[in-house]
N, C-alpha and C positions, 0 to 999 in steps of 0.2 A: 508748376503749371508745365504742361506737355506740350510740345508743339510739331506739326513735320517740320523738316530742314528746309528752307526755299533754295532754289537753285543756285544762287549766287553761293550760300551756304555751303551746298556739296562740292561746289567745285575749287571752294577757299579749302576744303581738307585734302586738296590734290596738288599745293602751292608750297614752295619750297621753303620761305621766309616769312617772320610775321610782319606787321609794321610794322614802321619804327620812328622815333621824333624825337629830335631831342637839340633844345636854343640855350646859350648861353643869355645870361640876364645878369647886369650890372644895377644894383641898386638891392636896399631893406628886403628882400624877399622872408617871410614869416611860415616856416615849416608847420605849424603850430594850424595857423590860419590856412593852409592849403588844403593839408589833411579835412579839415572842416568843410571845404568846400568838395574835394571829391567825394565826401562820404552824403553830401546837398545831390553833387551830380549823380552818381549812382543808384541812389534814391529815385532818382528821375527816370532814367533809363536802362527799363527792363534788360536789355542786350551784357551790358555791363556785370547781370548776375546770372550767364546762363552758362550753358556747360551742354556736353554732348554726351549722349548717351551710348551703351555699344550697343542697342539695336536703333541708331542713327536715326535719335529724337533729339530738338531741343528742351533743356529743361532748364528750365527758369525760377529761382530761388523768391522766397514772396522778400528777403533781406538778404543782403550783402557787405562787404567793404575790399574795397582796391588801398591797401598800403602804400601809402606814399613815404620810403626808405630814407630817411635823415641822412647821408653822411658827410662826414668832414675829412678833407685831408688839406688843410693846409698850405695851397700854394701848388701846388701837384696838377695841373694842368693836363698833362699828360695821362696820369694815373687817373683823375675823374675821368675822363672822354675813353679810355680803356674799362672804366668800370661799366659805366654806361653802354658799350659796346657787348659786355658779358653777359646783358639783359636781353639782349638779341639771340645771342648763343643755348640760353637756358633754356631747352622744353617745354613746353606746355603738354601739361594731364589735360586733357578733354575732358576728361570725368570729373572734375571736379574746376568751380569759379570761383575765383576770377580768372578769365582767359586775358586779363590788363595786369602789366607791371608797371611801377611808376616808381621814378625815385628822383630827389632833390638833390644835388652834389655840390655841398660847399667847399669854394677854394679860399675865396676872402670874406673876408665882412661884408662887402658888398658884390660878389661875387659867384653867380651860384650857376649849374646847370643841370637844367629839367630835363628828364625822360622821359618819354611814353615808347613801351613795347605793347601791341596787341594781336594777338589773334587776328586772321583776316576770316575767321568764323564769326566773328562778334562788331567785324568795323572795315570798313574803309576806308580810303584817304579822306573823302568829305566826312564821312561821320567822327573820325578823330578831328579833324578841323574842327565841327560840332560842340563834341566832350572839351574842346580846349578853350570855346569860346561859352563853355557855356561855363568852365572856372572861373575863368576871369571875372565873369558876371556876377558870382557867388563871391568871389573871394575881395574882389573891390567892393562892393554895397554891402558883404557882412549879411548876406540872404541865408536864412536858416532853412528854406525849404525852396523847391520849384515847379510851375506848375505842371501835372505828366503831361506825356504826350497824348494827343486825340487816341492814337491806334498802337498799342504795342507791337511791336518787330513781328514778334509770335502771329500773331493775327493776322501781320500783313501775308507771313507764308503759305496760311491756311486759304488766303483770299488768292493767292497767288498759284498756289496747287489746283484749286479748286476753275480757279478764271482759263487754266490752260490745259483746259481736258474735255475732249470732246468736241462737238461741234465748234465752239472757238477757238481751239489749237489748229484743228483743221482749215479753217478758213484761213487763221493769219498762215498758214507753212505752204498754203495755193501759190502767195507772192515769190516764195522763197525756191519753192520746187522749180518757178520758170527762171527765176535769175541766178539759180545754180545749176540747173540744169547743163548735164558734162563740165562740171566744173573740176578745173586742170588738178593735178597732185600738188600737192605743195611745195616749196623751193626747199631746196635740202643746204644748210648753211652750214661755215662751218664753227659750228656751237660748241658746247660742252669748255668756255673757259670762264672765269671769274667778272662776276658785274664789273662792269666800266662806264664810264662816258666821253666822249668828244664834242668838241664843241667846233665851230667854225660863223662864219659871220659874208653874208654876199657884197658884194661889190656897191655902193649907195646907188652908183649910178644903172648900173643892174636892177639894183632894189627898186628905184622909180620909172623904170621902162617898165618891169612886171608890173607894176600897180596900175599902170596903166593897160597893160593887157589884160588883165584881171578884172579891172573896171567894165573895159568894152565886152565882157559875157556875162554880167554881173557876178562876177567870184571874188575870192579874196586872196591875197596873197602867200596866205599858208594853203588854199587849193592849189595853187600853180606850184609850191613846194610839193605837194604828194605829187602831181603828174611829173614832176622832174624826178622823183624816188620812184616812181613806176617805172619811168624810162632806165633808170638805170638798172633798176631788178629786172626789167626784160630783157636789157642787153644780159647782164651776167647771168641768166636761165637760158637763155634763146630762146624766149617765149615771147608769142604776143598775148595771152590772156594772162592775167593772174589776179590773185583776191591780197587785199590790204585789209588789215583790221583795224577800225578803228573806235577807241574808247568812245561809251557814253556812260552818263551818270545814271543809268537801270532805274532810276527816281521818274516812272514812265504815268506817274500823275502826281499836279502840284500836291494835293494834297498829302504824297508822302516826304517833302522835301525836309520838314521837321522830326521825321522818325532815325534818329540812330539808328547803324547797324549795316550790313553791305550789301548794299545794293549795284555796284556798279558791275559794268558787261563790256561786251564790245559787239559791233557788228558786221562784217563781212560786206567791203566794199569791192565789187568785181570791176577789173578797168582793161578794157578791151584796148589794146595796140594796132589791130589787124588794119589794113586796108592805106597803109601809108598815110597817115592823118598828118595836119601840117599842127605845130604844137598847139596851135588856138584852138584847132577841132579837138584834139586830146583834152584839154583844157575844157570843154565843155564838157566831154565824156563822165570827164572826172567830178567834176561839179554835178549833174543829174544823177551819175552813180553813187555819190556819197549822198546827197539830197533824201532820194529814195530808201537809201539801206537804214538811214538816222530817222527816217518816216514810219519805219517799219522796225523798230526794236523793242516791240516786249517780248517776244520769245526769246530766250536768254540763250547764248551763244552754246552751249555746253546741249541745251537744250535741240537745239535747230541740229547741231551734229548727230546727235542720238536718232533725233526722227527720221531726218533725211539722209542717214547710216552713210556719210563724208566726213574727212578730214577736216578743219576748216582752220586749222592752223595755219600763220601765215606773218608776214610781218605786219608791225604795225607802223602807225601815223598817227600821232595826237595834236591835237589842234591845242595852239596855244603854250606859254608855259606854265609848267608848273605849280599851282599855289602854296607857300611856304605859310601854315599858320604857325601863330606866336601866343603866348599867353601877354595880356594885356593887364600889369597889374599896376598901382598906384605907384609912381616913384621910381620904377623898374623902367627899364629901356633896354630894349632885343641890343647885344650885337652882334649876334650873330648864330646861325646854325652849323650844328655839329652831324657826317653823316657817320653813322654808326654801322649802315652794310651797306654792300652795293645796291646801288638804285635803279636797276633796273625790273623791271615787270615782265618784260619778254625778250627773247633772243634778238631781236631789233625791232628800236621805239624810236619813232625819228619826231623831232617838237620841232615845231615852226613858230617863230613869234612874225605879227605883224612889222616889222622893223628887219627881217632878213639875216635872225639870228638862227642856226640852225642847231640843234642837239642833240647826238646819237646815242644813246644808252644801249647797253649791246652786254650780249653774252657767248659775243663770239670772238674768232681770231683777231687780235687788234689790229694786226695788219688789214684783214680783212677792211675792216671798221674804220678807218682812218683812210682807206679807199673808197669807201662805196660813199662816205660824205665827201670828200675829195671830188668823188664824179658829180654829185649830187651838187654841189657849187657850181661844176664849170658847165653844167646844163644849165643852169639857172641863168648863168653869165651871158650866155650866148645866146638861149632862147628868145624870141618875138614870137609876134603870133602868125604868121607865116613862116617862121622855120619848118622845114619837114622833120619830124623828129627822128629817120633814116640816117639826114647829114648833125645833129647835136652830138658834140664833141663828152665822150665819155673814157676817159683815160685808162691805158694799157693797167691791167693789174700789175702790179712787182710781185706778189706774190704766189705761192703755188697753189691755187682753190681751182678745184673743179667746178663746174656749175651742175653736176651730177643728174642732171634733167638733161630729156630732150622729146620731143615733138612725137607719139605714135600718130601711125596712120588717120587714124582718129578724130584727132586734133587734141587727146587727152595727155596729158605731162606727163611722163611713166620715170621712174629713176633707172639710172642708168646701170645696168649690172652686167658686169663680166661675161663674156660667152665661155663657157664649161670646158673643160679637156673633153678631149674626143674619147679619153680611156676614163674616165669620170664617173661616179655611179650616180644616174642624174635621180634617185631617189636617196634622200638623207636616211640612216637611221635616226632612229626615234631620240639617242641621246642627245643625237645631235640636235635635235629641233627643239628639244628641250632646251640645250644648251644658248642654242639663237635667241629662243623666244624667250629667257629671262632675260638676256643680253637688251633684247628690246626693251622688255617692262623696266631695267633700270633705267637705261637711257632716257627714257619718256618722263620717268621721275628724277632723273639729273642725281641721282644717287650711286655711291660705290659700293656701299653695303650688298652682298651677295644677294641674291632671291634663290630661296628653296625651291624643288618642282613642288612641293606641298605645301609653301604660302599662301594663306589667303592671299589674293593681290590687292583686294578693297581694306584688306587693314594694314596695307606699305602706306598707307596715307593715299590711294590714286582715287579717281572718280571718272564719271562717265567720262567726262572728254577723254581722260587718258585712256578709256575701253576703246571707244573710238578711231581712237589715233593708232592704237597697239594693232586693232581687225585691219585696216586699214596698210599699215605696213606688213602683215603678215599677208594679205591678199598683195599684195605688191609683190613680195619676198617667194611667196608659195605658190601664188594664183588659186589659195583656198578662202572664201569667204567664211570669216565663225559669225556665228551670229551672234547678235547682241543679248538674248535672253540664256543662252547656252555659257557667254563670258560671265554674268550676272548669278547663275544659279550655280558655275561650277569655278571660279574662278582662283585655279589654282593653272601653273604650267603643265603639273604632268597632265591634266584631266582635257586641257584645252592643246595639248600635244599630240593627244590620243588622235583628237579630232583630226586635228593635222595631219597626220601619218598614216589614219585611214585616209584619208582623199587621196594620197601619195600613194598609195600601195599600186602596184599595178594588177589590173584585173585577172583573175585567171585567166589559166587559156580554155577557149569553148572547142571542146571535142566532140561536138555534134556533128560539126560537117566531115572530118575524119572519117567518125565511125561509120558515118553515109555511105562514105566511098568504099571504105574496108568490106560495107555487107554488101555492096555490088560486086565484085570480084567474085571468080569462079574457083571452085577447088583447085584449079592446072594453074590459076594466075595468082592465088595465094601462097601454094609451093613455091612458084619462080619469085615470089618476094618474098618468102624466108630465105629461099637459097642467098638470095643478092644479100640475105642482109647476112646473113654467118660468114661469105666470104667476104665482106667489107670488114668486117671485124677480125677475121684470119689475116688478113691485110695489113691492118693496123696493127695488130700483135706481133708481127714478124719486121714491120719497119721499125716500133718502137725497140726489140732485141738489137737494131740493126745498129742505133744510134749509141745502145747501151755499150 
């Protein structure tokens, strides 16, 4: 069966890393029984039998199999974890299912490492947890089959595409057009580093005080942490209007809960710190903005950015700690989890729980990440409902990071660009434009592989959100608007550079006024003008001879 890709699947094609899960298990794991359980789970969930065609459709096979590789490495824990990590590094061939890998690595008689790696086009974290739960049920109860889901993921993709079209899409976009009117440009962060995480804990006395502050306005401690995060980002970027991305499940109907597949999404929460508010007032703003955004979560973030033609990439804030699913097998205990890859799914992702524990997952300069988390803690430990936001302490950064944004006269944040040298050619060459545009696209894909001028950009693993971000960067850099339909129909650097180069080319001189002025001259005036030109050329020739 063939179905269109859902919006989440389209976005997944541009994500750099697959999902991974690895759990150390102590006890008598039966690899053969685990394979039988996997066969039953694959039969239940069509997404595990899904591939992606060259034309951009999901193709679901009637039957399929995910092999649970059984490997024995006696006593070598380090090698076992290295082998599991290698599963992540192996690229998936999207045209061939399954897009899921599984391995059970035996280190001892009762010591196993169970690993799963899934391409994000077939699963999100909730779906992966669902698959692990089904595996546990089938293995533990010895089932030979599971009831099928009431709806296949492919049918959901069709429903989503049909629903978010025409009048329904226009209706839902009305809310976001108002919320995101004159939305500021994304914050520029010191990114490009390997994924990492840092943690911190807020002083318990401050936590108790902040709980009272939150309860006073009907908020949670996590919302207080989001407000403090906004304060620090605001100081870093020197702006009083910014967007924070908040993840949502993407399962917009309760009926979608049991369906395995990628649904996870995010909503843009716009936070205003204008008007010198007290921290309690800011908390109310953040609470309301978050509630309104989450209640309008049906339009996927990529679709929203595409329709409104804005770049909505932003630092992320996640409510609550990330759940860690694990196999629940008879007579087997979970010793712990192994981290196969960097866990950061955004350049910045701050997680906060209701006990005052903060975890920052990031792909930024490590020093910057440490400073940012330290600053959030400082704000939280000094904040009260009546504290003016402007008076909250943010430690001076120890590194050399520039905010690289500044407010423009109309209030929209624009990237800071160096003033051109006085003798610099204001119009860059076509080759220079191609080189710059290729560099921007590679940066958005987080790849070091060169992008050729005639490469199909979408074949390099990008999607519509990447295209929107690319267009925004080009508009910032050159002041040229690249139409989205042009990016889609001519997705090469050469074709798009031609558009930019043509827009930047100076207009040819208008000789109409000059010709009209000459036509008004009499014959004597034309003779005088001609003699003056000849005399000027003679003087220049004489001067050049003297210089030689």
